[in-house]
N, C-alpha and C positions, 0 to 999 in steps of 0.2 A: 504494500500500500504506500510505502514511502515514495516509490517511483511515481505513482499516480499523484500524490500530493505535490511532488516537485514539478511534474508536468503542469499541474493546475497553476502553481505559483509562477512558472515561466510564462505560461499563456497569459495570466493576469498582468504580469509586468509588460509583456509585448503590447497588449491592448492599451494599457495605461500610457505607454510611451508614444502613442499616436497623438500628435499635437495638431488638431484640425485648425486651431486658431492662428498658427504661424502663417499659412497661406492667406487666410482671411485678413490678417493684419497687414500683409503686403498689399492686398487689394484695397484696403481702407486708405493706405498711404497714397496709392495712385489716385483714388477718388478725391482725396484731400487736395491734390494738385490741380484738379479740374476746375475750370471757371465756367459756371453756368449762370447766365444772367437771371437775376431775381431769386436765386437759390443760395442760401447760406450753407455752403458745402461743409464748413466746420461743424455746424449743427447736425447735418446729415451724417457725417462721419462719427460724431459723438453718439448719436442715436444708434447707429449700426454697431458701434463698439459695445454699447450696453446690451444689444441683442446678442452679440457673440458671447458676452459674459454669461447671459442667461442660458444660452445654448451649452456653454461649457459646464455650467452648474448641472444642467439636465444630463449631460453626458457622464459627469462624475457620479450622479445618482444611479444611472443605468449600469455603469461599471461596478459600482458597489453592489448592486443587486445581482449582477452576473457572478461576481465573486462569491457572494453569499450562497447563491444557488449551487455553484460548483463545490464549495466547501460542504454544503449540506449533502450533496450527492456522494461525495467521498466518504463522509461520515456514515451515511446509510449503507453504502457498499461494504464498508468495514464491518458494520453491525450485522448485515445480512450474512456475510461470510462466516462470522463468528457463530451466529445462530444456526447456520446450516451445518457447520462442523459439530456443534453440540447436538443438533437434531439427529444427524446421521449416527453419531456414536450412541445416542440413546436408543435408536431403532435397532442397532446391531446387537444389543444385549439379549434380544430374543423375547420369548414369552409366547403365550397362546395366540392364535390368530385373532381372537377378540381383543386381547390386550394391544396387539400391534395395530389393529384397525382403530382402536380408541386413541392410541398415541398419535397415529397419522391424522385422525380427525382433529385432535387438539392442536397439532402443529399447523394444520390448514386454518383453523379458527384464529390462532395467534398471528399467523402470516397475514390474514385478511385484515384483522384489527390494526396491525402495524402499518400495512399499506394505506389504509384509510387515514390514519393519523399522519403519516408522512405526506400524503397528498394535501391534507389540510395545511400542514406546516409549509410546504412548498408554495401553495396558493397564497398564504400570508406573506411570505418573502417576496414573491413576484408582485403582489398587490401593493406592498409598501414601496418597492422600488419604482413601480409605475407611477404611483402617486407623487413621490418625490421628484421624479423626472418631469412630470407634466406640470407640477406647481411652478417650477422655475420659469417655464415658458408661458404659462397662463398668466402669471403676475406681470410679465414683461409686455405682452401683446397690447393691452390698452394704452400703456405709456408710450409704446412705440408708435401706435396709430396717432396719438395726440401730437407727438413730436413731428411726425410727417406732415400732419395738418398745419402745425405752426411753421414749419420750414417752407411749405408751399403757400402759406398764407391763405388757406382755404377758409370759407365762412363756417 
């Protein structure tokens, strides 16, 4: 399992190293140099910079959610393998066909209960990450629209 944990860690670092704002910052610098009659380009650039900051906050929330899901999956895999090992050793001890059938039924019941609980936990992790990611954008949209209206001097 250590190898899986390392792979997850390496993958998370690779995703985190993707800097989408670098190219956007260069584009904003180009926009700042444009001269458009009747448009305050400094205000447009400032507005777009704030939009990028909101997008970055959203991306960080998504990454944190992805990391939490990955860590959760590694944990569940480890627990499943431990449970499977225990279950197999318990079934190999023998007993009457009725005892073996009862033990198998109990294992199936426990596996089902565990799976339902894990699905709930995963849904909570994903829901929380989605909420955090969308909040950053949702908070920024009204302000951005007002800034565009002000820059273009619309009624």
